[in-house]
LUMKE-589790 format. One record per residue (C-alpha): residue in three letters; x, y, z. Coordinates in steps of 0.2 Angstrom, whole numbers, plus 5000, padded with zeros to 4 digits. Layout:
residues N
+--------+------+-------+------+
! residu ! east ! north !   up !
+--------+------+-------+------+
!    ALA !    X !     Y !    Z !
...
+--------+------+-------+------+
end
This chain:
residues 294
+--------+------+-------+------+
! residu ! east ! north !   up !
+--------+------+-------+------+
!    MET ! 4928 !  4859 ! 4926 !
!    ALA ! 4949 !  4859 ! 4929 !
!    LYS ! 4958 !  4875 ! 4929 !
!    ALA ! 4975 !  4878 ! 4921 !
!    PRO ! 4986 !  4865 ! 4934 !
!    PHE ! 5002 !  4871 ! 4941 !
!    LYS ! 5020 !  4866 ! 4938 !
!    LYS ! 5033 !  4878 ! 4948 !
!    VAL ! 5029 !  4876 ! 4966 !
!    GLY ! 5037 !  4889 ! 4982 !
!    LEU ! 5038 !  4882 ! 4998 !
!    LEU ! 5040 !  4893 ! 5014 !
!    GLY ! 5036 !  4887 ! 5032 !
!    LYS ! 5035 !  4892 ! 5049 !
!    ILE ! 5053 !  4894 ! 5056 !
!    ASP ! 5059 !  4883 ! 5070 !
!    ASP ! 5044 !  4871 ! 5071 !
!    ARG ! 5047 !  4851 ! 5069 !
!    GLY ! 5031 !  4850 ! 5060 !
!    ALA ! 5032 !  4862 ! 5048 !
!    ARG ! 5049 !  4855 ! 5044 !
!    GLN ! 5041 !  4838 ! 5043 !
!    THR ! 5027 !  4843 ! 5032 !
!    LEU ! 5039 !  4854 ! 5020 !
!    GLU ! 5050 !  4839 ! 5019 !
!    THR ! 5037 !  4826 ! 5014 !
!    ILE ! 5030 !  4839 ! 5001 !
!    ILE ! 5049 !  4841 ! 4994 !
!    ASN ! 5049 !  4822 ! 4991 !
!    ALA ! 5033 !  4819 ! 4984 !
!    LEU ! 5035 !  4834 ! 4970 !
!    THR ! 5051 !  4832 ! 4965 !
!    HIS ! 5047 !  4812 ! 4964 !
!    ARG ! 5034 !  4818 ! 4952 !
!    GLY ! 5045 !  4829 ! 4942 !
!    TYR ! 5038 !  4847 ! 4949 !
!    ASP ! 5051 !  4860 ! 4949 !
!    VAL ! 5050 !  4865 ! 4968 !
!    ALA ! 5061 !  4878 ! 4976 !
!    VAL ! 5061 !  4883 ! 4995 !
!    GLU ! 5062 !  4901 ! 5003 !
!    GLN ! 5080 !  4904 ! 5008 !
!    ARG ! 5078 !  4902 ! 5028 !
!    CYS ! 5067 !  4887 ! 5028 !
!    ALA ! 5082 !  4879 ! 5016 !
!    ASP ! 5093 !  4883 ! 5029 !
!    GLN ! 5085 !  4872 ! 5041 !
!    ILE ! 5079 !  4859 ! 5031 !
!    GLY ! 5098 !  4858 ! 5027 !
!    ASP ! 5107 !  4848 ! 5010 !
!    GLY ! 5101 !  4834 ! 5003 !
!    TYR ! 5084 !  4839 ! 4995 !
!    GLY ! 5089 !  4846 ! 4979 !
!    PRO ! 5077 !  4861 ! 4977 !
!    GLN ! 5083 !  4877 ! 4971 !
!    THR ! 5080 !  4892 ! 4986 !
!    LEU ! 5075 !  4907 ! 4982 !
!    SER ! 5071 !  4922 ! 4993 !
!    LEU ! 5054 !  4926 ! 4996 !
!    SER ! 5051 !  4938 ! 4982 !
!    GLU ! 5061 !  4928 ! 4969 !
!    ILE ! 5048 !  4914 ! 4972 !
!    GLY ! 5034 !  4926 ! 4971 !
!    ASP ! 5041 !  4931 ! 4952 !
!    TRP ! 5045 !  4911 ! 4948 !
!    ALA ! 5031 !  4902 ! 4955 !
!    ASP ! 5016 !  4896 ! 4950 !
!    LEU ! 5010 !  4890 ! 4966 !
!    VAL ! 5017 !  4895 ! 4983 !
!    VAL ! 5013 !  4884 ! 4997 !
!    VAL ! 5015 !  4889 ! 5014 !
!    VAL ! 5017 !  4879 ! 5031 !
!    GLY ! 5012 !  4886 ! 5046 !
!    GLY ! 4998 !  4895 ! 5055 !
!    ASP ! 4988 !  4911 ! 5051 !
!    GLY ! 5003 !  4923 ! 5055 !
!    ASN ! 5013 !  4915 ! 5043 !
!    MET ! 5002 !  4917 ! 5030 !
!    LEU ! 4999 !  4935 ! 5032 !
!    GLY ! 5018 !  4937 ! 5034 !
!    ALA ! 5019 !  4927 ! 5015 !
!    ALA ! 5002 !  4938 ! 5009 !
!    ARG ! 5010 !  4955 ! 5010 !
!    ALA ! 5026 !  4951 ! 5002 !
!    LEU ! 5015 !  4940 ! 4988 !
!    CYS ! 5002 !  4950 ! 4986 !
!    GLU ! 5012 !  4961 ! 4974 !
!    HIS ! 5014 !  4945 ! 4963 !
!    ASP ! 5004 !  4937 ! 4951 !
!    VAL ! 5006 !  4919 ! 4961 !
!    GLY ! 4993 !  4909 ! 4971 !
!    VAL ! 4995 !  4905 ! 4989 !
!    ILE ! 4990 !  4888 ! 4998 !
!    GLY ! 4991 !  4884 ! 5015 !
!    VAL ! 4995 !  4869 ! 5025 !
!    ASN ! 4990 !  4871 ! 5043 !
!    ARG ! 5002 !  4870 ! 5057 !
!    GLY ! 4997 !  4883 ! 5068 !
!    ASN ! 4982 !  4885 ! 5078 !
!    LEU ! 4965 !  4891 ! 5074 !
!    GLY ! 4970 !  4891 ! 5053 !
!    PHE ! 4958 !  4900 ! 5046 !
!    LEU ! 4969 !  4905 ! 5030 !
!    THR ! 4976 !  4888 ! 5030 !
!    ASP ! 4966 !  4875 ! 5023 !
!    LEU ! 4977 !  4859 ! 5020 !
!    ASP ! 4979 !  4846 ! 5034 !
!    PRO ! 4996 !  4842 ! 5037 !
!    ASP ! 4992 !  4823 ! 5041 !
!    GLU ! 4984 !  4820 ! 5024 !
!    VAL ! 4993 !  4834 ! 5014 !
!    MET ! 4998 !  4827 ! 4998 !
!    THR ! 4980 !  4820 ! 4991 !
!    PRO ! 4972 !  4837 ! 4990 !
!    LEU ! 4987 !  4846 ! 4986 !
!    LEU ! 4991 !  4835 ! 4971 !
!    ALA ! 4973 !  4839 ! 4965 !
!    VAL ! 4976 !  4856 ! 4968 !
!    LEU ! 4993 !  4855 ! 4956 !
!    ASP ! 4981 !  4844 ! 4944 !
!    GLY ! 4969 !  4860 ! 4940 !
!    ASP ! 4955 !  4854 ! 4952 !
!    TYR ! 4954 !  4871 ! 4963 !
!    SER ! 4944 !  4886 ! 4964 !
!    ILE ! 4953 !  4905 ! 4967 !
!    GLU ! 4947 !  4915 ! 4980 !
!    GLU ! 4954 !  4935 ! 4980 !
!    ARG ! 4955 !  4944 ! 4996 !
!    PHE ! 4960 !  4963 ! 4996 !
!    LEU ! 4972 !  4970 ! 5008 !
!    LEU ! 4972 !  4987 ! 5017 !
!    ASN ! 4987 !  5001 ! 5014 !
!    THR ! 4990 !  5015 ! 5027 !
!    GLU ! 4999 !  5029 ! 5029 !
!    VAL ! 5005 !  5041 ! 5043 !
!    VAL ! 5004 !  5057 ! 5037 !
!    SER ! 5014 !  5070 ! 5048 !
!    ASN ! 5016 !  5088 ! 5044 !
!    GLY ! 5008 !  5085 ! 5026 !
!    ALA ! 5021 !  5072 ! 5023 !
!    VAL ! 5020 !  5054 ! 5025 !
!    ALA ! 5030 !  5046 ! 5037 !
!    GLY ! 5027 !  5028 ! 5036 !
!    GLN ! 5019 !  5016 ! 5027 !
!    GLY ! 5012 !  4999 ! 5028 !
!    SER ! 4999 !  4985 ! 5021 !
!    ALA ! 4987 !  4974 ! 5030 !
!    ILE ! 4978 !  4960 ! 5025 !
!    ASN ! 4968 !  4957 ! 5042 !
!    GLU ! 4966 !  4973 ! 5051 !
!    VAL ! 4975 !  4991 ! 5055 !
!    VAL ! 4976 !  4995 ! 5075 !
!    LEU ! 4977 !  5011 ! 5082 !
!    HIS ! 4981 !  5011 ! 5099 !
!    SER ! 4993 !  5018 ! 5114 !
!    ASP ! 5011 !  5012 ! 5116 !
!    LYS ! 5005 !  5008 ! 5135 !
!    VAL ! 4996 !  4994 ! 5142 !
!    ALA ! 4978 !  4999 ! 5146 !
!    HIS ! 4978 !  5017 ! 5140 !
!    MET ! 4965 !  5029 ! 5134 !
!    ILE ! 4969 !  5040 ! 5119 !
!    GLU ! 4957 !  5051 ! 5108 !
!    PHE ! 4954 !  5054 ! 5090 !
!    GLU ! 4943 !  5059 ! 5077 !
!    VAL ! 4936 !  5046 ! 5062 !
!    TYR ! 4932 !  5050 ! 5045 !
!    VAL ! 4925 !  5042 ! 5031 !
!    ASP ! 4928 !  5049 ! 5013 !
!    ASP ! 4931 !  5067 ! 5023 !
!    HIS ! 4915 !  5065 ! 5031 !
!    PHE ! 4918 !  5066 ! 5049 !
!    VAL ! 4910 !  5051 ! 5057 !
!    PHE ! 4915 !  5052 ! 5076 !
!    SER ! 4927 !  5057 ! 5089 !
!    GLN ! 4931 !  5044 ! 5103 !
!    ARG ! 4939 !  5040 ! 5119 !
!    SER ! 4945 !  5022 ! 5118 !
!    ASP ! 4960 !  5010 ! 5121 !
!    GLY ! 4960 !  5011 ! 5102 !
!    LEU ! 4952 !  5007 ! 5085 !
!    ILE ! 4953 !  4991 ! 5074 !
!    VAL ! 4950 !  4993 ! 5055 !
!    ALA ! 4947 !  4976 ! 5048 !
!    THR ! 4945 !  4967 ! 5033 !
!    PRO ! 4933 !  4951 ! 5031 !
!    THR ! 4948 !  4941 ! 5031 !
!    GLY ! 4953 !  4950 ! 5049 !
!    SER ! 4935 !  4949 ! 5054 !
!    THR ! 4939 !  4932 ! 5061 !
!    ALA ! 4956 !  4937 ! 5070 !
!    TYR ! 4955 !  4952 ! 5082 !
!    SER ! 4942 !  4962 ! 5077 !
!    LEU ! 4931 !  4946 ! 5083 !
!    SER ! 4939 !  4945 ! 5099 !
!    GLY ! 4935 !  4966 ! 5100 !
!    GLY ! 4916 !  4961 ! 5098 !
!    GLY ! 4917 !  4966 ! 5079 !
!    PRO ! 4905 !  4957 ! 5067 !
!    ILE ! 4910 !  4942 ! 5056 !
!    LEU ! 4910 !  4948 ! 5037 !
!    HIS ! 4910 !  4935 ! 5023 !
!    PRO ! 4927 !  4934 ! 5012 !
!    ASN ! 4915 !  4940 ! 4996 !
!    LEU ! 4910 !  4956 ! 5005 !
!    ASP ! 4917 !  4972 ! 4998 !
!    ALA ! 4917 !  4978 ! 5015 !
!    ILE ! 4928 !  4984 ! 5032 !
!    THR ! 4921 !  4986 ! 5049 !
!    LEU ! 4929 !  4999 ! 5061 !
!    VAL ! 4929 !  4991 ! 5077 !
!    PRO ! 4932 !  5002 ! 5094 !
!    MET ! 4942 !  4996 ! 5109 !
!    PHE ! 4934 !  4998 ! 5127 !
!    PRO ! 4928 !  5014 ! 5123 !
!    HIS ! 4924 !  5025 ! 5135 !
!    THR ! 4903 !  5027 ! 5131 !
!    LEU ! 4889 !  5014 ! 5132 !
!    SER ! 4884 !  5018 ! 5113 !
!    SER ! 4900 !  5018 ! 5102 !
!    ARG ! 4896 !  5001 ! 5091 !
!    PRO ! 4908 !  4992 ! 5079 !
!    ILE ! 4901 !  5001 ! 5060 !
!    VAL ! 4903 !  4993 ! 5042 !
!    ILE ! 4908 !  5003 ! 5028 !
!    ASP ! 4910 !  5001 ! 5010 !
!    ALA ! 4929 !  4994 ! 5007 !
!    ASN ! 4933 !  5008 ! 4993 !
!    SER ! 4930 !  5022 ! 5008 !
!    GLU ! 4946 !  5032 ! 5013 !
!    VAL ! 4946 !  5031 ! 5032 !
!    ARG ! 4956 !  5043 ! 5042 !
!    LEU ! 4961 !  5044 ! 5058 !
!    ARG ! 4966 !  5060 ! 5067 !
!    ALA ! 4976 !  5057 ! 5084 !
!    ALA ! 4970 !  5072 ! 5097 !
!    TYR ! 4986 !  5083 ! 5102 !
!    ASP ! 4984 !  5080 ! 5119 !
!    ASN ! 4989 !  5061 ! 5117 !
!    ASP ! 5007 !  5054 ! 5121 !
!    LEU ! 5014 !  5044 ! 5107 !
!    LEU ! 5004 !  5032 ! 5099 !
!    GLN ! 5005 !  5016 ! 5087 !
!    ILE ! 4998 !  5010 ! 5072 !
!    SER ! 4999 !  4991 ! 5068 !
!    CYS ! 4996 !  4981 ! 5054 !
!    ASP ! 4994 !  4963 ! 5057 !
!    GLY ! 5002 !  4965 ! 5073 !
!    HIS ! 5018 !  4965 ! 5065 !
!    VAL ! 5023 !  4982 ! 5055 !
!    ARG ! 5020 !  4996 ! 5068 !
!    MET ! 5023 !  5013 ! 5066 !
!    ALA ! 5024 !  5029 ! 5076 !
!    VAL ! 5009 !  5041 ! 5078 !
!    HIS ! 5013 !  5059 ! 5086 !
!    PRO ! 4998 !  5070 ! 5092 !
!    GLY ! 4990 !  5077 ! 5077 !
!    ASP ! 4996 !  5065 ! 5064 !
!    ASP ! 4984 !  5059 ! 5052 !
!    ILE ! 4980 !  5039 ! 5048 !
!    VAL ! 4974 !  5037 ! 5029 !
!    ILE ! 4968 !  5021 ! 5027 !
!    SER ! 4962 !  5014 ! 5011 !
!    LYS ! 4961 !  4997 ! 5000 !
!    HIS ! 4978 !  4990 ! 4993 !
!    ARG ! 4980 !  4992 ! 4975 !
!    LYS ! 4983 !  4972 ! 4974 !
!    THR ! 4974 !  4958 ! 4981 !
!    LEU ! 4981 !  4940 ! 4988 !
!    THR ! 4975 !  4926 ! 4976 !
!    LEU ! 4970 !  4911 ! 4988 !
!    ILE ! 4969 !  4893 ! 4981 !
!    HIS ! 4958 !  4881 ! 4989 !
!    PRO ! 4952 !  4863 ! 4986 !
!    VAL ! 4938 !  4863 ! 4976 !
!    ASP ! 4928 !  4857 ! 4993 !
!    HIS ! 4933 !  4872 ! 5004 !
!    ASN ! 4917 !  4881 ! 5012 !
!    TYR ! 4919 !  4895 ! 5022 !
!    TYR ! 4904 !  4890 ! 5033 !
!    HIS ! 4912 !  4874 ! 5036 !
!    VAL ! 4928 !  4882 ! 5042 !
!    LEU ! 4918 !  4895 ! 5055 !
!    ARG ! 4907 !  4880 ! 5061 !
!    ASN ! 4924 !  4870 ! 5064 !
!    LYS ! 4939 !  4883 ! 5071 !
!    LEU ! 4923 !  4894 ! 5081 !
!    GLY ! 4915 !  4877 ! 5089 !
!    TRP ! 4899 !  4881 ! 5082 !
!    GLY ! 4883 !  4867 ! 5084 !
!    SER ! 4881 !  4853 ! 5071 !
!    ARG ! 4865 !  4852 ! 5061 !
!    LEU ! 4852 !  4843 ! 5072 !
!    PHE ! 4842 !  4835 ! 5057 !
+--------+------+-------+------+
end
C-alpha cells in the first residue's frame, strides 16, 4: 500500500565533488520540471552556481521545511546530515557518491526512477537510533556530542595504550588497558566497529556493542548490551589527555578521572528506502559475500 507522497524536497551533497554536483544538477532539473518544491543546502548551491532556480536554505532550515531530504555523497555525508536532521521530523534518503555506501541506497547512474517512485509514496521507513555522549568533569558536563555510528574513547597519541573502567547501568563490567573502546549502534556495526572485530547487528535490534581496541589481554571480547542502558566510561587518573570521538568528527577532550556517559539519543533518524531495499542484499554487496549456490 502506497504511503503519503513527498512534495517538498531538500537537497544536499558532497562538497567539491564533480560526481555529486552532476547528480545534484540532474535531480534538480528533473524535480523542478515535474513541479516539485525544491530547496538546496546553501554550501551546495554555492558550488552549483546560479541558473537552477530552487531556493537555498541552511541545513537546519531544510530540516524544518522539507518532507524529504536527499543526500548525495557517501556515508560520511549521511552521518553529518543525520546528526543535524534527527532533530527535525523529516525523512532522509541517500544517493551513493562515496565508497561502500551502507546508508546510501540509490545508484547515481539510475537515480531518478527509484527516487520518483519514493516521492510518489512507494517506499519503506526505517528508524535508526543515535547515541548521546557527555563528558563529565568534576561533576559538571564539559562536552556533549551525538553519533549515529559510534562513540570511541582513545588516546590523542598514535598506538598509545590507555586505562579505563566500564560501567553499564552503574554496574561495574570491567577495567581495561587497551588502545580504547568503541561503543557502536547497529548502524555503526558495519563501520569502524567491524574493522575492530565487532559483530554485525541488524538495524532492527535495540542493542549496542562495546568493542575493545587492541586490548592487553586475550580474554577481552566484544559484548552486546541493551541499547536502553547507560554506559559510563571512567578514565584512570594515570592517563595522559584522552579523546572521545563521535562518528570520527565531533571530538572532546577527556582528562584523567573524567567520566564519559553514553546513552540512547532522545531523537531517531528516519531513513527512507525504496520498497525493494533488503539489508542482507546490502551486506552481500558491500562486504563481498558469496552468492547463492542453488
